[in-house]
C-alpha positions as CSV (number, residue, x, y, z in Angstrom):
1,M,21.3,5.1,-12.3
2,F,22.3,3.4,-9.1
3,T,25.7,3.9,-7.6
4,A,27.7,0.8,-6.7
5,P,26.9,1.2,-3.0
6,Q,23.2,1.4,-3.7
7,L,23.3,-1.7,-5.7
8,E,25.2,-3.6,-3.1
9,H,22.7,-2.4,-0.4
10,Y,19.8,-3.6,-2.5
11,H,21.2,-7.1,-2.9
12,R,22.3,-7.4,0.7
13,E,19.4,-5.7,2.5
14,G,16.5,-6.3,0.1
15,Y,15.8,-2.7,-0.7
16,A,17.5,0.6,-1.8
17,L,16.5,4.2,-1.1
18,Y,16.8,6.8,-3.9
19,P,16.1,10.3,-2.4
20,G,15.1,13.0,-4.7
21,F,14.3,10.8,-7.7
22,L,11.3,12.9,-8.5
23,S,11.6,16.7,-8.8
24,P,9.2,19.1,-7.1
25,A,7.6,19.9,-10.5
26,E,7.1,16.2,-11.2
27,I,5.5,15.6,-7.8
28,A,3.2,18.6,-8.2
29,A,2.0,17.3,-11.6
30,L,1.3,13.8,-10.3
31,R,-0.5,15.2,-7.3
32,A,-2.7,17.4,-9.6
33,D,-3.6,14.3,-11.6
34,L,-4.5,12.5,-8.4
35,D,-6.8,15.3,-7.4
36,T,-8.5,15.2,-10.8
37,I,-8.9,11.4,-10.7
38,A,-10.3,11.4,-7.2
39,A,-12.8,14.3,-7.7
40,G,-16.5,13.3,-7.3
41,N,-16.0,9.8,-6.1
42,T,-17.9,8.7,-3.0
43,L,-18.3,5.4,-1.1
44,A,-21.8,5.1,-2.6
45,S,-20.8,6.1,-6.1
46,H,-17.4,5.2,-7.6
47,D,-15.9,3.0,-10.3
48,K,-14.8,-0.2,-8.5
49,S,-12.6,-1.1,-11.4
50,R,-10.5,2.0,-11.0
51,L,-10.4,2.7,-7.3
52,E,-11.2,1.4,-3.8
53,M,-12.7,3.5,-1.0
54,E,-11.9,3.5,2.7
55,P,-14.5,1.5,4.6
56,G,-16.3,2.8,7.6
57,Q,-17.3,6.1,6.2
58,S,-20.7,7.6,5.3
59,P,-22.1,6.9,1.8
60,E,-21.1,10.4,0.8
61,G,-17.6,9.9,2.2
62,R,-14.8,10.7,-0.3
63,L,-11.8,9.0,1.4
64,I,-10.0,6.7,-1.2
65,R,-7.5,4.1,-0.1
66,R,-6.3,2.8,-3.4
67,L,-6.2,3.7,-7.1
68,Y,-5.8,0.7,-9.5
69,E,-3.4,0.7,-12.5
70,P,-2.6,4.4,-12.8
71,C,0.3,3.5,-15.2
72,T,-2.2,1.9,-17.5
73,H,-5.0,4.4,-17.4
74,Y,-3.4,7.9,-17.0
75,P,-0.8,9.4,-19.3
76,N,1.6,11.1,-16.8
77,F,1.8,7.9,-14.7
78,R,2.3,5.8,-17.9
79,A,5.1,8.0,-19.0
80,L,6.9,7.7,-15.7
81,S,6.6,3.9,-15.8
82,D,8.1,3.9,-19.3
83,S,10.8,6.5,-18.6
84,A,14.4,5.6,-19.5
85,R,15.5,7.1,-16.1
86,L,13.4,4.6,-14.2
87,L,14.0,1.6,-16.5
88,D,17.8,2.1,-16.4
89,C,17.6,1.5,-12.6
90,V,15.3,-1.5,-13.0
91,E,17.7,-3.0,-15.6
92,Q,20.6,-2.7,-13.2
93,L,18.6,-4.9,-10.8
94,L,16.9,-7.4,-13.2
95,G,18.7,-7.4,-16.5
96,P,17.9,-6.0,-20.0
97,D,14.6,-7.8,-20.7
98,L,11.9,-6.2,-18.6
99,I,8.1,-6.7,-18.1
100,F,5.9,-4.1,-16.4
101,H,3.7,-6.0,-14.1
102,Y,1.2,-3.7,-12.2
103,S,0.8,-0.3,-10.6
104,K,-1.4,1.1,-7.8
105,I,-1.5,4.1,-5.5
106,N,-2.1,3.6,-1.8
107,M,-3.6,6.8,-0.5
108,K,-3.4,6.7,3.4
109,P,-5.8,9.6,4.2
110,P,-5.1,11.6,7.4
111,R,-6.2,10.1,10.7
112,I,-7.2,6.8,9.1
113,G,-5.3,5.1,6.3
114,S,-5.9,1.3,6.2
115,V,-3.2,-0.9,7.8
116,V,-1.1,-3.1,5.5
117,E,0.1,-6.2,7.5
118,W,3.4,-8.0,7.0
119,H,3.6,-9.8,3.7
120,Q,6.0,-10.6,0.8
121,D,4.9,-9.5,-2.6
122,L,5.9,-12.8,-4.3
123,S,3.4,-14.7,-2.2
124,Y,0.6,-13.1,-4.2
125,Y,2.0,-13.9,-7.7
126,P,4.3,-17.0,-7.8
127,L,7.1,-16.7,-10.4
128,T,9.6,-19.2,-11.6
129,N,12.4,-17.0,-10.2
130,R,12.8,-14.1,-7.8
131,D,13.8,-11.4,-10.2
132,S,10.9,-9.0,-9.5
133,V,11.0,-5.6,-7.9
134,S,8.4,-3.3,-6.3
135,I,9.1,0.4,-6.6
136,L,7.5,2.9,-4.2
137,F,7.3,6.6,-5.0
138,Y,6.6,8.8,-2.0
139,L,4.3,11.5,-3.3
140,D,4.1,13.1,0.1
141,D,6.7,13.3,2.9
142,A,6.5,9.9,4.6
143,S,7.1,9.4,8.3
144,V,6.4,6.9,11.0
145,E,3.4,9.0,12.1
146,N,1.7,8.9,8.7
147,G,2.4,5.2,8.0
148,C,5.6,5.0,6.0
149,L,6.8,1.7,4.7
150,Q,8.6,-0.6,7.1
151,V,10.7,-3.6,6.1
152,I,12.6,-6.5,7.6
153,P,16.1,-6.3,6.0
154,R,17.9,-9.3,4.7
155,R,14.9,-11.6,5.0
156,H,14.6,-11.7,1.2
157,L,17.4,-14.2,1.1
158,G,15.5,-16.9,2.9
159,P,12.5,-19.1,2.0
160,M,9.0,-17.7,1.6
161,M,7.3,-17.1,4.9
162,D,4.0,-18.8,5.7
163,H,1.0,-16.7,4.4
164,T,-1.7,-19.4,5.0
165,S,-4.0,-20.7,7.7
166,G,-6.7,-23.4,7.4
167,G,-5.2,-24.3,4.1
168,F,-6.0,-20.9,2.5
169,F,-3.9,-18.0,1.5
170,R,-4.5,-15.0,3.8
171,G,-2.4,-12.3,2.1
172,K,-0.3,-11.7,5.2
173,V,2.4,-13.5,7.1
174,T,0.8,-16.0,9.5
175,E,3.9,-17.2,11.3
176,K,5.5,-15.1,14.1
177,V,7.2,-12.0,12.8
178,D,10.2,-10.6,14.7
179,E,9.2,-7.0,14.6
180,S,12.3,-6.0,16.6
181,Q,14.0,-6.3,13.2
182,A,11.6,-3.9,11.5
183,L,13.0,-0.8,9.9
184,P,10.8,2.2,9.0
185,L,11.8,3.9,5.8
186,E,11.0,7.6,6.2
187,G,11.6,9.9,3.3
188,K,10.7,13.2,1.7
189,A,8.3,13.5,-1.2
190,G,10.2,12.4,-4.3
191,T,12.0,9.6,-2.5
192,V,11.8,6.2,-4.3
193,I,12.2,2.8,-2.6
194,F,13.3,-0.2,-4.7
195,M,12.2,-3.3,-2.8
196,H,12.9,-7.0,-3.6
197,C,9.8,-9.1,-4.1
198,M,10.7,-11.3,-1.1
199,T,11.3,-8.5,1.4
200,P,8.7,-8.6,4.2
201,H,7.0,-5.2,4.6
202,S,4.0,-3.5,6.2
203,S,2.7,-0.1,7.1
204,V,0.5,1.1,10.0
205,T,-2.4,3.5,10.2
206,N,-1.8,7.1,9.4
207,T,-2.1,8.8,12.8
208,S,-1.1,12.3,11.5
209,D,-3.1,15.1,9.8
210,Q,-1.1,14.7,6.6
211,S,-1.8,12.4,3.6
212,R,0.7,9.7,2.7
213,R,0.2,8.9,-1.0
214,T,2.5,6.3,-2.5
215,L,2.7,5.2,-6.1
216,I,3.7,1.5,-6.4
217,L,5.0,-0.1,-9.6
218,S,6.2,-3.7,-10.2
219,Y,8.5,-5.0,-12.8
220,R,10.0,-8.5,-13.4
221,A,12.6,-10.1,-15.6
222,A,11.1,-11.4,-18.8
223,D,12.2,-14.9,-17.9
224,A,10.4,-14.8,-14.6
225,Y,7.2,-16.5,-15.7
226,P,4.0,-16.7,-13.6
227,I,3.0,-20.0,-12.1
228,Y,-0.7,-20.5,-12.7
229,C,-2.8,-20.5,-9.5
230,G,-6.4,-20.2,-10.7
231,V,-8.6,-17.3,-11.7
232,M,-6.6,-14.8,-9.7
233,S,-3.6,-15.4,-12.1
234,S,-5.5,-13.9,-15.0
235,S,-6.5,-10.8,-13.1
236,A,-3.0,-10.3,-11.7
237,D,-1.4,-10.3,-15.1
238,A,-4.0,-8.2,-17.0
239,H,-1.8,-5.2,-17.5
240,L,1.5,-6.8,-18.4
241,R,3.6,-5.2,-21.1
242,L,7.2,-5.5,-22.4
243,V,9.0,-2.2,-21.6
244,R,12.6,-3.1,-22.5
245,G,14.4,-5.8,-24.4
246,Q,12.6,-8.8,-25.6
247,Y,10.3,-11.6,-24.4
248,A,12.0,-14.6,-23.0
249,A,11.9,-17.9,-25.1
250,A,12.1,-20.0,-21.9
251,A,11.4,-19.6,-18.2
252,R,14.3,-19.6,-15.8
253,F,13.7,-21.6,-12.6
254,T,15.6,-20.9,-9.4
255,E,13.2,-22.2,-6.8
256,S,13.0,-25.8,-5.6
257,R,9.6,-25.1,-3.9
258,I,7.1,-22.4,-5.0
259,P,4.1,-21.9,-2.6
260,I,0.8,-21.5,-4.5
261,P,-1.8,-19.2,-3.0
262,R,-5.2,-20.9,-2.6
263,Y,-7.9,-18.3,-2.2
264,E,-11.0,-19.1,-0.1
265,T,-13.1,-16.5,-1.8
266,K,-12.6,-14.0,-4.7
267,I,-11.1,-10.8,-3.4
268,A,-10.6,-7.3,-4.9
269,S,-7.3,-6.3,-3.1
270,L,-4.8,-7.0,-0.5
271,Y,-6.8,-4.8,1.9
272,E,-9.9,-6.9,1.5
273,L,-8.0,-10.2,1.9
274,Q,-6.2,-9.1,5.0
275,E,-9.5,-7.8,6.5
276,Q,-11.2,-11.1,5.9
277,A,-8.2,-12.9,7.7
278,R,-8.5,-10.6,10.7
279,A,-12.2,-11.1,10.9
280,A,-11.8,-14.9,10.8
281,E,-9.1,-14.7,13.6
282,H,-11.5,-12.6,15.7
283,R,-14.3,-15.1,15.2
284,G,-12.0,-18.0,16.0
């Protein structure tokens, strides 16, 4: 459970750190599962519905940048996402009726690890209100050198930043970002970060010789209903499940204006969308 100062920090700053949430034994078990899941996959031969490889490696390269939906497909990750210990914290932030939204693992291999540019999570999946939280579990020690999360505190209280150019959603902030306000969130393995869905965040390339694997889960209040925005809506909500309380009989609206992402092409992930945006900027 959160302490009162942690809760106050989350609501004021847009995030809360919870060091030591996972025990060494829990971390070891999740890492062992990751090794098993990753075994045998190459750029030339892998299940694209379950994982995404780092680009720019040989066909036999084994560097993975993302695993999709571990909390749907793999028992230990599913158990963590349903655990009372975690849901008690989420309930303190969002209330008693909770929907599990999605999960993923960003791998950040040594000396590479794809960049994640500044963005706000709610820009990807518009909801009727802002009661949605992203939860990041550091499965390795995370530092500036290996690409830890960085955030812009207190910006979650303002309007959505612009994520578009040329009339299309680019998956990254396209207006000027004041990076002097950026705060890196370093932490030991087992640290968990609870981050508001409107908090701008990013991470840079892993320049170290150490992996930085991060499990990311998202939950939302049951009355935070999705706003339909085309075919991407169906894929984004494919793994929803009620994890506590009951479904809401009505949507709760708190926003006077809800930006709707309009995609230029179908994309597989944030990485791919941001790469397309960078390529278009370079051509332009």
